[in-house]
C-alpha angles and dihedrals in degrees: 000000000000093000092044092052092048094048094049091056097049123151094040115205125168117226114254127208122215096223115167117352117220105271121230120212103286153132099236121109117248117007136309135182135192123233136151143227131214107023129083091225129041103207096250097162119142102173094111103023119255098325127137113294118274111219097198095054114095092208092060101078130195135125112247119246098243136019110197095174138004136189128185131219127220090262093052097260108150118210115196137188129209133186090216139006116174093220094041104258094138094146105036120186120208135178130173095351094309130107114234101188132267124305127166101230095172095235132179123200095187099067135051137151091355094312126119132189112236108180109297093346132074116212135180143109091040090299134109126204113200101162098071094100105213104351112200100167143011138192139169118251129241136196109012086001095053110147094011122116117233115210126189105216107196093174125090095320099050091201143121110253120206111206127195101221097178094095130066090257114044113226135191112252099173141011122207122204134022115309106249094025121223094354096055130104096242125195121186126186100203136055121253107221125227111275142177105315094351136086126225120287110208125215114273142086121311108198127217112305092008107128123244124157091242093056106088135192139168091022110193106160143019135191147159134215134209089271092060092248114152119224123199125186121199133193125175111134086326136028147223149146130239123197117200131192131188117241118180093342094309130104114243126183108247098183140337137191119202142191120174104173144070118158088348139129132189139231133210135236106235091196090067097037089249095304082128118051126183137209126186090281102000134090115194129190112217127211105193093183086072106083095176105120106259092010101104101074134073128174110248108160139017110199104191117098099183095175100054092037105035092166092060103121091215090071096046112089097206090057105033095042104014128131093295097031096237102200109036108123124060136200117188124198131174108210119184090334097312120106123221133186124205115192129199129195134246092255096036104278113178117262131287109201128212132191129208114234110239114270092005142091091227115109119200128201107260107158143014140177118211142151113247095233096040112133107230098248108289094345134105113275087245094060105140097245126120093030120226096010118168121266115298094219093103135045097230118146109245128198118207121198128179100241096178099037096239098121093238129122108238130181097245092055098070122089129178119238128210093216119073120242098169097140146299132110124320138180127215117209128207092272093053094255111150117222115198122214096247142106114258085040112232112212115195105207114223117232113194108212128210089258090058096251122130114237122205126185134169085234087067098048129116125197127207123199111214119203130205094039128095097215140342123228109153128031133196116179110201103197095183089057094035092229144112121229109206137190120197097217126061148203114016104324105070100159113142092023123148129199124234134174131210109205127199092021096166087053089062104260114153100170117111123217124209115244109168148307122265111280108218103113119247087243096062117109118271127331136332102254112179141021140177141164135222133168109334097336142077122211132201141178137188137223107248091021085071121193094354109123131206116208123206126192106232092202095062108008094242127141107248098188145279137275122218134181113263133204094293089064097038092254126274098304089055090069133074135245116290096223106145126095093241094040091132131043127172137192136180113219123215090259093060097256118135120221113200116187119196127185117245114186095170097070101021100250146094116251111227123199120193109199124182108188092194095045091232111078102154116199109253108232118246120221087256093053092046089055092050088050089050091050091053089052091051090048091055094048091047091047089054091053 
């Protein structure tokens, strides 16, 4: 009995409570601390004060926003190339899980050992390889792979292919990675041990979209060192490098570096009290008992399957990260057990809507608002996406919905709407209804169809006239408080905005009450760019004031104080401009702690503030943590007997 009790409770972990976070120098009541999500490194460099990041300095650490090519030296040094990095790390250098600066090494991923990639074939040395799927990079092996050709296949397989090229007909002798990559249903019979910058990954099945180090996507580079370690770089609206080593015949992760963001922000799942946080493609699990800066997050899912759904705008650079950054802000809602994502653009484009496939972490396009003659960001109006859209000769708002659930945009799936949804801010409530930032307020009612899609129509739209307010730009509907919080300005230039509330909404009140003006002083650099409300407070940030946040009490309109990045984040000047419409999101957790998420395009991360107004926001135990604590108690009792 004693053995059974102990085995049932492994691994034993005591429940930790957050308690009081270390306070930064600040005006806010209680305590707050700065952290980040989505990048291995947080930019905590103090060698030159709080100045702009220096990409060539090895002490200034962040993972660049894209890795278009990578080559590996014999000692395991990885040289990379990027078409753009906001803070200038266009040629990042990495080794053993660390960043060493930025050096232009004049690399080429398309040639190696006399071989060259030519479309879907590889030719050289009088030989042709036509079995490599979609080759994106090649390299010659070293060590145990000496003389072998390594090929990155970013097609259906999403694997590293090892070719024996010593014979007249090159043949595949080994495949590294899960067949099908991130979208595969991957079963593994052995544990991956904890490694540099990565936790352990136990044996088991990792469903479609669920992250595992051996599930690859967006492969851009491959290499090998003298130890026979295999290095893989990836870049698909984010970037990273994974280094694998073989132990007892099994591939283990040796180290990794990651970056998941550029001009992005995240949104919380209210049903899990923000233990789950979502980006445009990413699903992060949060551990708020970990108060080490940057230690709360871990990647759990990646929802973009760009191979199966090539028309998904998140996987098309010209759309996701084009001149207007078309998908940058996220709203996540779980409605009747189905998860949905609404995205907004940098300059307030109308929403694209994605639906998670049941039982997976893969999300598929299912809806979209767009004006017929809208030029796709900085591209010609005839740019191919979305396919088969109606004539661009008028400016009608159209709604597209995926009638047959294939994730493709087809001619019979577009309908014109009589109400305009050409742009501007919008709010999505817990039922999926979309509130536009206008007065009267148009509310597009969500109709959940049998196939799981959300249908919107101007025939199912209600408008509400709000009195006592000159204009409405931004809306937050606080269902638990039965009130609207309104801002008179919209998009990403909020100067001159004023905050109002409408109390007792469900009782029929439609009169707005003035609360306060925005609090960022007129002397602050540039414009107020983003604003949100949660609990009893409103939060605002500016463009060139970067990640500094002003906090207003909605109960009396008073400025409560400010939040600023501390040493762990490299201070304010070590963050980028906040210049997207959804550059700030805020949430009040059940324990009274406020989470404030701020976009930081400079260092490829989302800044996270954790503020406890009372100074004593204890972490509320989950069922899992209670079980662990019970197991610990049982262990103590059994040990005494």
